[in-house]
N, C-alpha and C positions, 0 to 999 in steps of 0.2 A: 753900798755893799757891792763887792766884786762878783762877777758871774760864778766864780768858783765857790765862794762862800754861799751864794744863793742856792746852788745845786746841792750843797751839803745839808742845808736847812730843809729843803724839800724832801730829800731822801730820808732824813731823820723823822720828818712828819709822817711819811708813808709807812715807815717801819713801826712807828708808834701805833698806827691803826691796825696792824696785823697781830695775830696771836703769837705768843712767844713759844718757839719749839726748841727741842734739844739741838737741832741742826743750826738754828739761829744763834743759840748761845755758844755753840762750839766754833762758830766761824763769824767773821764780820759780814756786814751786809753785802759787800762785794770786795773782791781782792784782785789784784793784778799780778799775774805770774808771767814773767817773760813777755809782757806786752799783751797777754790774753786776760780779759776781764772774767772773773769767776763770780757767777750769780747763784748763790745757794738756793734761792727760791725757785728759779727755773730748773735747777738741777733736781731738786726734790720732785717737782711736777713731772719732769721727764722720767724719773725713776718710777713714779707711781703709774704713769701711762704705760711704761714698758712692762711693769708687773701685771697690769690689767690685760695687756695684749698677750702676755705669756699665759695668763689664766684662761683666756679665751681659746688660745691654741690648745692648751691641755684639755679643755672641755670638748673641743672639736675632735681631738684625738680619741677621747673616751667614747664619744658618739660613734665615730667611725668603727672603733673596736666592737661596740655593741651591735652595730648594724652588720658587721662581718660575722659575728657570732650568730646573729639571727639568721643570716643567709645560710650559714653552715647547718644550723638546726633544720631549716626548711629543706635544704638539700637532703638531709638524712630522713626527714619525714616523707619525702617524695621518692626515696630509694626503694626499689622493688625487692621483695623477698627472694633470695636466690634459690631457696628450696621449694620444690613443688611436688605434691603427691597426687595431683589431679589425674594424671595418666593412669597411675596404679588404681585409683578409685574407680575410674571409668571402666577399666579392664575387669575389675571385680564385679561391678554392676552388670556388665554385659555377659559375664560368665554365668551369673545367677539367672539372668533373663534367658540365656540359651538353654539352661537346664529346665526351666519352666516350659520353654517352647518345645521340648522333647517329650512332653507328656504323652503317654501311650493311650491309644484307643479313644479316650474322652479328653478332649483338650480343654484348656481354661477359656471356654467360649460358651456364651449362653445358648446359641443355636445348637452347638454340638451336644451340650448337656440335654437340652430339650428333646433332640432327635434320639439320643441314646435311651432316654427314659421311656419315650413313646414306643420304641422298638423292643425293649427288653425288660422293663421294670414295672409296667403297669398296663391296665386295660386289656386289650385284645392279646397282648403278648403273653398274658398269664392264663389265657383260656383257649389256646389253640390245641391241636392234636398232640399226641404223645411225643412224636418226633420233634415238633416245634418247641414243646416245653423243654425237652432235653437240650436242644440247640441253644435256647435262650438261657437256660441255667448255666451251660458251659460258657456262654459269652459273658454272663455276669461274673462268673468266677474269674475269667481272664481280665475283666475290668478291674476287679479288686486286687488281683495279684499285680497287675501293671501299675495301679495307683500306689500300692505299697512300695514297689520298686522305685517309682518316680520320687516318692517322699524321701526314701533313703538316699537317692542320688542328689537331691537338692540339699539335704542335710549334710552330706559329705562335701558338697561344694562350699557350703557356708563354713564348715569347719576348716576347709583348705584356705579360705579367705582370712582366717584369723591370723595366720602368720604374716601375711602382707599388711593386715590392719595394725598389728603390733609394731611392725617396722615403720609404718607411716606415722603412728603416734609418737614414736621415739624421735623421728626426724622433725616433726612439727613442734613438739615440745621444746626440743633443742633450739630450733629456729626462733621460736617465740621468746625464749629466755635470752637469746643473744641479739634480739632485734634492736637495730640502732635508730629506728624512727617509728612514727605513728603508723605509716603505711605498712611497714613490715609487720608490725604487731597486729594490725587489722587483717592483713592477708593471712597470717598464721592462724588467727582466730577463725577466719572464714573457711580455711581448709580443714580445721578441726571440726567445724560444724558440718562440712561436707562429708567428712569421715564418719561422723555420727549418723548422718542421713543414710550413708551406705550400710552401716551396721543395722539400722532400723529396716532398710529394704531387705537385707538378708534375713532378718528375723521374720519379717512379713512373709517372705517367700517360703521359709521353712514351715511357718504355721499354716500357710495356704496349702502347701503340698500335703502336710499331715492331715489337715482338715478334709481335704479331698479324698484321701485314702479311707479315712474313718467314715465319711459320709457314704462313699460307694459301698463299703462293707456293710454299713447299716442298711442301705437300700437293698443290697443282695439278701440280707437276712429277712427283710420285710417281704421281698419277692418270693423267697422260699416258703415263708409262712402262707402267703396268698395262694401259691401253687398247691401247697399241701391241703388247704381248705377246698380247693377246686377238685383235687383228686379224690378227697373223701366224699365230696358231693356226688361225683360221678360214680364212685363205688356204691354209695347208698342208693342212688336212683337207678343205677344200672345203665347210665348213658355213657 
């Protein structure tokens, strides 16, 4: 058998061992075009490898796009809220504190209260001579009038803060609704909580001022009653 015939027999045996595909049926085992040998098996393998490489490239592109989106979202989450009302809130709190600090005659201080009550509201202050009784009664009246005036001033300051509070609420609600990330939403929420704390502080201050005025007026009434009893005792005994 010639070498050429032997080669054809071997090729025929090799193809007999392979599965039959559409490509094999459509083309001969090999063909020669212009001196170039065309092997359909190698061609199919190369096409499959190219398809797999293209799929890997597409997968990598998808992963890169997902990573880019994740980075954009992280950047938004780290973006700070442009709107801030903390300066306004601090100003309102300081204004209320200043009004409380302007308390007349008896300050919001334990020692001041104890000293005033010892001097004008109890004990020896209610049992002195006629001139001292009159002086103490006048001092207590001034305490009550000053306390009521202080309460009205604090309440007026709290009412004045309502306008700024409303503006802050509008700003923060708008900022929270348009927040582009978790940090902005959290900062808007924190500022709303700070605003709520400021409102509670104003309410506490107003209640404290009102309670102070009522307490001093009640103490004045008790002192008047005690003095009346002392005067009646002196009238009855002639002392």
